C-alpha positions, 0 to 999 in steps of 0.5 A: 499499499505504501507504493500506491501513495507514492506519486511522481513529482510534477515539474513546477515552472515559475509563473515568470522568469527571474529578471534582473532588477531594473534598479540594482540589477539583482535578480527580481523576487516574485513579491516585488516583481520586476524589482528585487525589493520593496526598496527598489520598487519604491525608488522607481514609483518615486521617480514616476511621481516626480515626473522624471519618466516622461514621453517626449513630445515632438513639437511638429505633431501639432503642425502635422495635425493642422496640415491633415485637416484642411 
């Protein structure tokens, strides 16, 4: 009966591959993905809130819209 309870172990793969933290390049953790720690996650959030991350806008876009309308 002991043989009936033994089952082969299934391969369990992580949901995501470990990637380097964008702040410090250490391996990321599951709890703070894609960061390695709460500290690095908060540093990145702080940059977002301060406006350090911004998508550059070309000044020519407004002229292109005006030319296309008329």
